[in-house]
N, C-alpha and C positions, 0 to 999 in steps of 0.2 A: 651632424651638421655638414651641409654641403657648401663648399667654398670653391668658387671659380678662380683657379690659380692664374688665369689669364688676365684677370682684372687687377689693377694696381691697389695696393693696401695703403690706406691713409690714416693719419691720426690728426684730428683737427683741434684737439684741446689738450695739449701736453704742457705742463708747467715746467719750464726749464729749472727754476729754483726749487722745484719739488721732485726733480728727477736726478738726484745726486746718488752716485753709487755708495753703498755701504763701505766698500774698500777705500774709496776716496775720502769719505768722512773720517775713517779711522786713520788713514795715512796723514791727512792734513792736521788732524787733531794731535797726533803724536809728534809730528814735526814741529808744531807750534806750541807744544805743551799746554793744550787746552784740557780742561777738566771733563773729559768725556765720561758718560755714565757707564761705559764698559770698555774693556781693552781687547775685545775680540768681536768678530762679525755677528755671531749668534747672540751675544750679550747686548750688542748695540741694536739689533733688529727691532725689538718691541718699542724702543724709544723713538724710532724713525718711521717705521712702516705701519700702516693702518691694517690691523688684523681682525677687527670686529667693528660693528656699527658704531658710529659716533653720534652724539646728541645734537650736533649742529656744525655749521661750516667752520666756526672758529676753533672747535675742538679738533677738527680735521687739520686746520692750518697750524695748530700748535705742534703737530708732528713735524713741521718744517724746521723746528728750532735748531736742531743740530746740523741741518743742511746749510742754513745761513750762518750759523756760528763759525763754521770752518771757512767761510769766505773772508779770509783774513786780509787779503790783498787782491789787486787786480789780476795777478798771475793765477791765483787760485780760481778766480771767476772765469778766466779764459780757459783754464783746464776743464772746469765743469761744463762750460758751453761746448767745448770740443768733444768731450765724452758723451754729451747728449746726442750729438750727431752720430757718433760711432755706435751708440746703443740703438738708435733708430735703424741704422743699417743692419745691425746684428739681429734685430727683431723682424727683418724682412719687410720693413715699411718703405714704401716708395716715395711718399711725400708726407711731411709733417709741418704743423704750425706750432711753434714754440712760443709761449708767452712768458713774460717776466716782469716783475716790478722792480725798478731801479732802487727805490728807497727801501723796500723790504730786504733787498740783498745788501744794501750799503749800510743800513742803520746799525746792525749788531757790532760792527767793527769801525764805525765812524768813517766810512769811505765816501768819496765824492760820487754822487749819482751819475754824473756825466762820465766819469771814469769807468763806472760799472757798465754803462751802455757801450762804451768803446771796447771794453774787454769782452763783453758778450758778442758783439759784432765781429771782433777779431777771431774769437774762438770758433764761432759758427762758420765764418768764411774759410778758415783753415780746415774745418771738418768737412765742409761741402767739397772743397778741393781734393781732400784725401779719400773720401768715401763715396763721392758721387751721388749722394742722396739729395732730393729736393727739399729745401727748408725755407719757410718764411717766418719772420719774427712779428709778434704782436706785443705791444707795450701796454703794461697795466698801470692805471692810475689808481692808487689805493685810497678809497674813501675812508678807510679806518683811521688814517693819519690826519684827515681834515683837508680843507681847501688849500692852505699854504703849501703843505707838502705835496699835494697833488699837482700844484703848479710847478714845483721844483722838478717833479718827475716828468711832467709834460715838457719842460724846457730841456731836460736831459735827453729825452727821447727825440725831440725835434732837432737836437744837435747832430743826430744821425738819421734824419728823416728819410733819407734815400734807402735805408735798410729796414724801415718799419712799415708794414703794410696795413696795420690797424691799431686802434687803441681800445682797451677794454677797461671800463669803469667797474672795479671789483672790490673785494674786501668784505667788511662786516655790513651787509645790506640792512639788517634789522635795526642796528643802532646808528648807522650813518647813511641815511637815504640820499639819493642822488641830488635832490633839490638843495641839499646843504653844500653842494659843490658847484652851484650855478655860476660862481664867479670864475670858474676855470673855462667857461665856454667861449670866452673871447680870445681864443687861441690865435697865435700868429699864422700867417699864410703858410701852407705847405705847397709842394709842387702840384698837388692835386686839388687844392682848394682850402677853404677854412675848416678847421676842426672845431667841434665835431660835425660830422655829416648829418644829413637828415635822418630822423628816427626810423623811417621806413627801411633804411639800409641796415639797421641793427639786426644781427642774427639771433638775438635772444632778449627776453624781457624778464625782469625780476618779479618778486611777489606783488609789488605795487602796480605792475603793468608798465613801468617805465623801461626804456631801453637799457640793457645792461652792458652793451658794447657798441662802439661807434666805429664804423669802417671808413677808412680813407679811400675814396673811390679812385679808380684809374691808376693805382700804384701796385697792383697785384704782382706784376712781373718784375720783381727786384732782381738784382744780380745773383741772389741766392737760388731762386727758382729757375731751372734751366729746362 
């Protein structure tokens, strides 16, 4: 494979809540007396990492269980966000878009979604400062939890709207189609306009042909991207 090393390396679809170090899971689990499935890295690996084909997206997402289980407080989430940036730099990536679902991260330990967003933003800002990599954040609205939770996620993300460049409607697409979340479309005004933006700005479409993500126009250059 020929790679032009003069070109920047980018990662446009990295899940912050799915990119948690095994060492961090083990450390946080032991610190907080969580019933981890193993007490060493190699024993923990098959419970967290995807090592073979999965039957569907939800089986893949099930691998996130121990990643979110150790998000016991906002400081743990800040640490995980910070380490995400460090890992991006270690991998030689020049620019990354990290996406995360506030409720997915908050729900296992009963955290406040707005506090989750604040912790993520704080950890990312610290990582950008220390490692000099370019990062932008994308907020996920999880259709899996239904419209009421999606609205709570939206409100949490909009509380830090200046740090979020896009929204992604994600989750269990087969059992929770987008039209079931239509009552979240009357979102409050953002600095760039009303969310969601027009479908033609969506970078991807799901199996039904409807947009799977909505981009917030004109806010690409946040203070994270330099």
